[in-house]
BAFIGU-619322 format. One record per residue: residue number from 1; residue in three letters; x, y, z of N, C-alpha, C in turn. Coordinates in nm, 4 decimals, padded with zeros to 6 digits. Atoms other than C-alpha are relative to their C-alpha. Layout:
N
+-----+------+----------+----------+----------+----------+----------+----------+----------+----------+----------+
: seq : type :     n_c1 :     n_c2 :     n_c3 :    ca_c1 :    ca_c2 :    ca_c3 :     c_c1 :     c_c2 :     c_c3 :
+-----+------+----------+----------+----------+----------+----------+----------+----------+----------+----------+
: NUM :  ALA :        X :        Y :        Z :        X :        Y :        Z :        X :        Y :        Z :
...
+-----+------+----------+----------+----------+----------+----------+----------+----------+----------+----------+
This chain:
69
+-----+------+----------+----------+----------+----------+----------+----------+----------+----------+----------+
: seq : type :     n_c1 :     n_c2 :     n_c3 :    ca_c1 :    ca_c2 :    ca_c3 :     c_c1 :     c_c2 :     c_c3 :
+-----+------+----------+----------+----------+----------+----------+----------+----------+----------+----------+
:   1 :  MET :  00.1039 : -00.0998 : -00.0147 : -04.5738 : -00.5354 :  01.9318 : -00.1012 : -00.0162 : -00.1132 :
:   2 :  ARG :  00.1055 :  00.0115 :  00.0992 : -04.9038 : -00.5635 :  01.7538 : -00.0350 :  00.1373 : -00.0557 :
:   3 :  THR :  00.0356 : -00.1259 :  00.0647 : -05.0059 : -00.2978 :  01.5050 : -00.1489 :  00.0283 :  00.0229 :
:   4 :  PRO :  00.1436 : -00.0300 : -00.0115 : -05.3412 : -00.1161 :  01.5155 : -00.0848 : -00.0854 : -00.0950 :
:   5 :  ILE :  00.0752 :  00.0855 :  00.0926 : -05.4484 : -00.3212 :  01.2120 : -00.0160 : -00.1400 :  00.0587 :
:   6 :  ASP :  00.0105 :  00.1297 : -00.0665 : -05.3705 : -00.6415 :  01.4039 : -00.1101 :  00.0028 :  00.1052 :
:   7 :  ARG :  00.1012 : -00.0115 : -00.1062 : -05.5837 : -00.5219 :  01.6932 : -00.1411 :  00.0130 : -00.0582 :
:   8 :  LEU :  00.1302 : -00.0129 :  00.0660 : -05.8689 : -00.4210 :  01.4608 : -00.0461 : -00.1343 : -00.0547 :
:   9 :  ALA :  00.0341 :  00.1318 :  00.0538 : -05.8572 : -00.7613 :  01.2934 : -00.0487 : -00.0925 :  00.1110 :
:  10 :  VAL :  00.0411 :  00.0855 : -00.1119 : -05.8792 : -00.9385 :  01.6290 : -00.1352 :  00.0449 :  00.0539 :
:  11 :  LEU :  00.1294 : -00.0508 : -00.0454 : -06.1660 : -00.7124 :  01.7369 : -00.1130 : -00.0455 : -00.0921 :
:  12 :  LEU :  00.1012 :  00.0451 :  00.0955 : -06.3577 : -00.7956 :  01.4182 : -00.0227 : -00.1505 :  00.0104 :
:  13 :  LEU :  00.0162 :  00.1440 : -00.0187 : -06.2910 : -01.1661 :  01.4737 : -00.0827 : -00.0310 :  00.1248 :
:  14 :  ILE :  00.0805 :  00.0182 : -00.1206 : -06.4376 : -01.1351 :  01.8227 : -00.1471 :  00.0286 : -00.0294 :
:  15 :  VAL :  00.1387 : -00.0306 :  00.0404 : -06.7502 : -00.9711 :  01.6758 : -00.0582 : -00.1176 : -00.0785 :
:  16 :  GLY :  00.0465 :  00.1144 :  00.0784 : -06.7762 : -01.2560 :  01.4241 : -00.0237 : -00.1233 :  00.0854 :
:  17 :  ALA :  00.0154 :  00.1156 : -00.0890 : -06.7260 : -01.5184 :  01.6935 : -00.1253 :  00.0148 :  00.0864 :
:  18 :  PHE :  00.1198 : -00.0244 : -00.0796 : -06.9936 : -01.3591 :  01.9093 : -00.1260 : -00.0229 : -00.0833 :
:  19 :  ASN :  00.1165 :  00.0189 :  00.0875 : -07.2337 : -01.3538 :  01.6145 : -00.0255 : -00.1490 : -00.0246 :
:  20 :  TRP :  00.0176 :  00.1436 :  00.0222 : -07.1702 : -01.7223 :  01.5383 : -00.0464 : -00.0706 :  00.1270 :
:  21 :  LEU :  00.0464 :  00.0580 : -00.1261 : -07.2181 : -01.8033 :  01.9072 : -00.1503 :  00.0191 :  00.0162 :
:  22 :  THR :  00.1439 : -00.0241 : -00.0129 : -07.5603 : -01.6390 :  01.9082 : -00.0800 : -00.0776 : -00.1048 :
:  23 :  VAL :  00.0679 :  00.0813 :  00.1019 : -07.6520 : -01.8162 :  01.5829 : -00.0062 : -00.1454 :  00.0461 :
:  24 :  GLY : -00.0056 :  00.1400 : -00.0414 : -07.5424 : -02.1533 :  01.7204 : -00.0856 : -00.0318 :  00.1203 :
:  25 :  LEU :  00.0737 :  00.0286 : -00.1235 : -07.7005 : -02.1264 :  02.0630 : -00.1466 :  00.0395 : -00.0061 :
:  26 :  PHE :  00.1344 : -00.0563 : -00.0073 : -08.0109 : -01.9204 :  01.9965 : -00.0678 :  00.0188 : -00.1359 :
:  27 :  SER :  00.0507 : -00.0237 :  00.1357 : -08.0636 : -01.9185 :  01.6167 : -00.0314 :  00.1481 : -00.0206 :
:  28 :  TYR :  00.0196 : -00.1447 :  00.0077 : -08.0285 : -01.5409 :  01.6406 :  00.1240 :  00.0628 : -00.0630 :
:  29 :  ASP : -00.1098 : -00.0661 :  00.0688 : -07.8131 : -01.3517 :  01.3930 :  00.0059 :  00.1445 :  00.0471 :
:  30 :  PHE : -00.0113 : -00.1315 : -00.0621 : -07.7030 : -01.0488 :  01.5936 :  00.0287 :  00.1098 : -00.1026 :
:  31 :  VAL : -00.0358 : -00.0999 :  00.1012 : -07.5468 : -00.8653 :  01.2974 : -00.1201 :  00.0302 : -00.0896 :
:  32 :  ALA :  00.1172 : -00.0199 :  00.0852 : -07.8535 : -00.9185 :  01.0790 : -00.1087 :  00.0783 :  00.0734 :
:  33 :  ALA :  00.1009 : -00.0714 : -00.0774 : -08.0828 : -00.7997 :  01.3569 :  00.0380 :  00.1469 :  00.0179 :
:  34 :  LEU : -00.0476 : -00.1365 : -00.0224 : -07.8699 : -00.4913 :  01.4133 : -00.0075 :  00.0851 : -00.1262 :
:  35 :  PHE : -00.0097 : -00.0767 :  00.1236 : -07.8431 : -00.3923 :  01.0464 : -00.1152 : -00.0235 : -00.0978 :
:  36 :  GLY :  00.1184 :  00.0102 :  00.0837 : -08.1791 : -00.5015 :  00.9028 : -00.0075 : -00.1202 : -00.0909 :
:  37 :  GLY :  00.0088 :  00.1222 :  00.0791 : -08.1391 : -00.8555 :  00.7714 :  00.1333 : -00.0385 : -00.0611 :
:  38 :  THR : -00.1270 :  00.0492 :  00.0533 : -07.8700 : -01.0697 :  00.6151 :  00.0351 :  00.0610 : -00.1347 :
:  39 :  GLY : -00.0255 : -00.0591 :  00.1306 : -07.9084 : -00.9044 :  00.2754 :  00.0197 :  00.1504 :  00.0028 :
:  40 :  ALA : -00.0145 : -00.1457 : -00.0112 : -07.8926 : -00.5479 :  00.4055 :  00.1461 :  00.0396 : -00.0202 :
:  41 :  LEU : -00.1349 : -00.0476 :  00.0305 : -07.5921 : -00.3439 :  00.3014 :  00.0880 :  00.0035 :  00.1244 :
:  42 :  GLY : -00.0782 : -00.0060 : -00.1239 : -07.4793 : -00.2866 :  00.6610 :  00.0472 : -00.1372 :  00.0447 :
:  43 :  SER : -00.0363 :  00.1365 : -00.0376 : -07.4843 : -00.6587 :  00.7377 :  00.1059 : -00.0556 : -00.0933 :
:  44 :  ARG : -00.0966 :  00.0519 :  00.0966 : -07.2992 : -00.7431 :  00.4197 :  00.1370 :  00.0626 :  00.0196 :
:  45 :  ILE : -00.1279 : -00.0662 : -00.0269 : -07.0310 : -00.4872 :  00.5034 :  00.0662 : -00.0618 :  00.1227 :
:  46 :  VAL : -00.0566 :  00.0598 : -00.1219 : -06.9847 : -00.6284 :  00.8544 :  00.0487 : -00.1411 : -00.0287 :
:  47 :  TYR : -00.0422 :  00.1365 :  00.0330 : -06.9746 : -00.9869 :  00.7240 :  00.1285 :  00.0019 : -00.0829 :
:  48 :  SER : -00.1196 : -00.0094 :  00.0850 : -06.7180 : -00.8837 :  00.4616 :  00.1216 :  00.0419 :  00.0813 :
:  49 :  LEU : -00.1120 : -00.0441 : -00.0834 : -06.5012 : -00.7012 :  00.7146 :  00.0488 : -00.1118 :  00.0919 :
:  50 :  VAL : -00.0387 :  00.1130 : -00.0854 : -06.5072 : -01.0022 :  00.9478 :  00.0757 : -00.1040 : -00.0823 :
:  51 :  GLY : -00.0696 :  00.0952 :  00.0869 : -06.4080 : -01.2283 :  00.6580 :  00.1391 :  00.0464 : -00.0378 :
:  52 :  ILE : -00.1314 : -00.0557 :  00.0331 : -06.1241 : -00.9988 :  00.5535 :  00.0912 : -00.0060 :  00.1216 :
:  53 :  ALA : -00.0797 :  00.0063 : -00.1225 : -06.0082 : -00.9800 :  00.9159 :  00.0478 : -00.1427 :  00.0266 :
:  54 :  GLY : -00.0399 :  00.1400 : -00.0182 : -06.0060 : -01.3599 :  00.9319 :  00.1135 : -00.0396 : -00.0912 :
:  55 :  ILE : -00.1065 :  00.0311 :  00.0962 : -05.7957 : -01.3892 :  00.6200 :  00.1284 :  00.0720 :  00.0394 :
:  56 :  TYR : -00.1174 : -00.0755 : -00.0436 : -05.5595 : -01.1149 :  00.7419 :  00.0648 : -00.0651 :  00.1226 :
:  57 :  SER : -00.0508 :  00.0568 : -00.1249 : -05.5268 : -01.2890 :  01.0795 :  00.0810 : -00.1271 : -00.0202 :
:  58 :  ILE : -00.0848 :  00.1152 :  00.0289 : -05.3712 : -01.5918 :  00.9144 :  00.1466 :  00.0407 :  00.0139 :
:  59 :  SER : -00.1384 : -00.0478 : -00.0100 : -05.0550 : -01.3793 :  00.8991 :  00.0473 :  00.0065 :  00.1448 :
:  60 :  LEU : -00.0382 : -00.0060 : -00.1411 : -05.0611 : -01.3492 :  01.2795 :  00.0547 : -00.1334 :  00.0485 :
:  61 :  LEU : -00.0470 :  00.1334 : -00.0392 : -05.0025 : -01.7235 :  01.3064 :  00.1468 : -00.0229 : -00.0339 :
:  62 :  PHE : -00.1340 :  00.0264 :  00.0503 : -04.6744 : -01.7045 :  01.1212 :  00.1014 :  00.1081 :  00.0361 :
:  63 :  ARG : -00.0923 : -00.1051 : -00.0421 : -04.5206 : -01.3956 :  01.2789 :  00.0762 : -00.0441 :  00.1231 :
:  64 :  GLU : -00.0796 :  00.0251 : -00.1190 : -04.2420 : -01.4200 :  01.5282 : -00.0469 :  00.0933 :  00.1121 :
:  65 :  ALA :  00.0357 : -00.0841 : -00.1145 : -04.3290 : -01.2960 :  01.8728 :  00.1168 :  00.0937 :  00.0300 :
:  66 :  PRO : -00.1089 : -00.0919 : -00.0317 : -04.1322 : -00.9882 :  01.9744 :  00.0796 : -00.0498 :  00.1205 :
:  67 :  ALA : -00.0855 :  00.0420 : -00.1114 : -03.8386 : -01.0616 :  02.2010 : -00.0230 :  00.0899 :  00.1211 :
:  68 :  SER :  00.0162 : -00.0822 : -00.1194 : -03.8949 : -00.9502 :  02.5583 :  00.1356 :  00.0416 :  00.0531 :
:  69 :  GLU : -00.1267 : -00.0526 : -00.0524 : -03.6336 : -00.7402 :  02.7226 :  00.0204 : -00.0395 :  00.1427 :
+-----+------+----------+----------+----------+----------+----------+----------+----------+----------+----------+
């Protein structure tokens, strides 16, 4: 069973992946556009949360899957 923190981390990783997709395909930084530029406090918070979620998610790779009944 995944914890709420696991689910939040995956959700933040999806946001980060979507942002990188828009940067790669369209040269459009969705987070920066939403929060007022790459240097804006809101953008920096989102970027930091995505980075922390990525580091936290490393632990998901090494966890045993729960046994099914």
